[in-house]
C-alpha positions in Angstrom: -12.3 13.4 14.6 -14.8 11.2 12.9 -14.1 7.9 11.3 -13.9 9.1 7.9 -11.7 11.7 8.9 -9.2 9.4 10.4 -9.3 7.3 7.2 -8.8 10.4 5.3 -5.7 11.6 7.4 -4.1 8.1 7.3 -4.7 7.9 3.4 -3.2 11.5 3.0 -0.3 10.5 5.1 0.5 7.2 3.2 0.0 8.9 -0.3 2.7 11.6 0.8 5.0 8.7 1.9 4.3 6.7 -1.3 4.8 9.6 -3.9 8.0 10.5 -2.5 9.1 6.7 -2.5 8.0 6.4 -6.2 9.4 9.6 -7.4 12.7 9.5 -5.4 13.5 5.9 -4.9 12.0 4.4 -7.8 12.7 7.4 -10.1 9.0 7.1 -11.6 6.8 9.9 -12.9 3.2 10.3 -11.3 1.0 11.2 -13.9 -2.3 11.3 -11.9 -3.7 10.7 -8.5 -7.3 10.1 -8.0 -9.7 8.5 -5.7 -11.3 5.3 -6.9 -14.8 4.0 -5.7 -14.7 0.4 -6.9 -12.2 -2.2 -5.9 -9.3 -2.6 -8.1 -7.1 -4.5 -5.8 -6.3 -7.5 -7.8 -2.5 -7.8 -8.7 0.7 -8.1 -6.5 -1.5 -7.4 -3.2 -0.4 -6.9 0.3 -1.9 -5.7 3.5 -0.7 -4.5 6.8 -2.6 -3.6 10.0 -2.3 -0.5 12.2 -3.7 -1.3 15.7 -4.2 0.7 18.8 -7.6 2.0 20.2 -8.7 2.1 16.3 -7.7 -0.5 13.9 -7.1 0.2 10.1 -5.9 -2.1 7.4 -4.0 -0.8 4.6 -4.2 -2.9 1.3 -2.0 -2.2 -1.7 -2.0 -3.4 -5.2 0.9 -3.1 -7.8 0.1 -3.4 -11.5 2.4 -6.3 -13.2 4.6 -3.8 -15.1 5.0 -1.5 -12.2 5.8 -4.4 -10.0 8.4 -5.8 -12.5 10.1 -2.5 -12.8 10.2 -1.8 -9.0 11.6 -5.3 -8.5 14.4 -4.9 -11.1 15.2 -1.7 -9.6 15.5 -3.4 -6.1 17.4 -6.5 -7.3 19.8 -5.3 -9.9 22.0 -8.4 -9.6 21.1 -11.6 -11.4 18.9 -13.9 -9.5 18.3 -17.6 -10.4 15.0 -18.7 -10.8 13.9 -20.1 -7.6 15.6 -17.1 -5.5 13.8 -14.4 -7.8 10.2 -16.3 -7.2 10.8 -16.4 -3.7 11.7 -12.7 -3.4 8.5 -11.7 -5.8 6.3 -13.6 -3.4 7.3 -11.0 -0.7 8.0 -8.2 -2.4 4.7 -6.4 -1.8 4.9 -7.0 1.6 8.3 -5.3 1.8 6.9 -2.1 -0.4 3.9 -1.9 2.0 6.1 -1.9 5.1 8.2 0.7 3.8 5.8 3.2 2.8 3.4 2.5 5.7 6.2 2.3 8.1 7.5 5.6 7.2 4.0 7.3 6.8 3.5 6.8 10.4 5.7 9.9 11.5 3.2 12.2 9.7 0.2 10.8 11.5 -1.6 13.3 14.5 -0.6 12.8 17.8 -3.8 10.9 18.6 -2.8 8.1 16.1 0.8 7.9 17.2 0.6 4.7 19.3 -0.2 2.3 16.7 1.6 -1.4 16.2 2.4 -2.2 12.8 1.5 -5.9 11.9 3.5 -8.1 10.0 2.4 -7.7 6.2 0.4 -10.4 5.0 -1.6 -11.6 2.0 -5.4 -11.5 1.4 -7.1 -13.1 -1.3 -9.9 -11.2 -3.3 -12.8 -12.7 -1.3 -11.2 -11.4 1.9 -10.6 -8.1 0.2 -14.5 -7.9 -0.7 -15.2 -8.9 2.6 -13.5 -6.0 4.2 -14.5 -3.6 1.8 -18.2 -4.5 2.2 -18.2 -4.4 6.0 -16.3 -1.4 6.9 -15.6 2.3 6.1 -12.8 2.4 3.4 -11.4 5.0 1.0 -8.8 4.2 -2.0 -6.3 6.0 -4.2 -4.8 5.4 -7.4 -1.2 6.6 -8.3 -0.9 6.3 -11.6 2.8 6.4 -12.8 4.6 6.2 -16.2 4.9 2.4 -15.7 1.5 1.5 -14.1 -0.8 1.8 -11.3 -0.1 1.8 -7.5 -3.5 1.2 -5.8 -4.1 1.4 -1.9 -7.0 1.3 0.3 -7.3 2.4 3.9 -10.2 0.5 5.8 -11.3 1.4 9.3 -12.2 -1.7 10.9 
């Protein structure tokens, strides 16, 4: 497989798991799925690395409206202000951990021995640097509550 084929494979495995998560767990409607060329990763962003003989970085970005909807689905109980802020700060980390962690089971055999890093934050400059130096592909999953964008980078 070429590097582009590996990226495409990882991207589609994550797409499959993300769509299932958004539809089945969050009860959202997917209204469109499209490949995007420009960097739209800005809000509620988190990243995670998959490492083996190859290294992939996966970055997600969740629109504010969708983020709020998902957060309120997860935490239906009343939270005090400090507790809510602390949970909001790590919520996108939890989402990327869920969808990428579950997507690994769909990877082809040659991609099965990945170590999954702890989710971490990237600022816009770091994201731009990664995108400019490496091969990447991005998808936008448009829902009835906003956009869920993710990028897979081969680095």
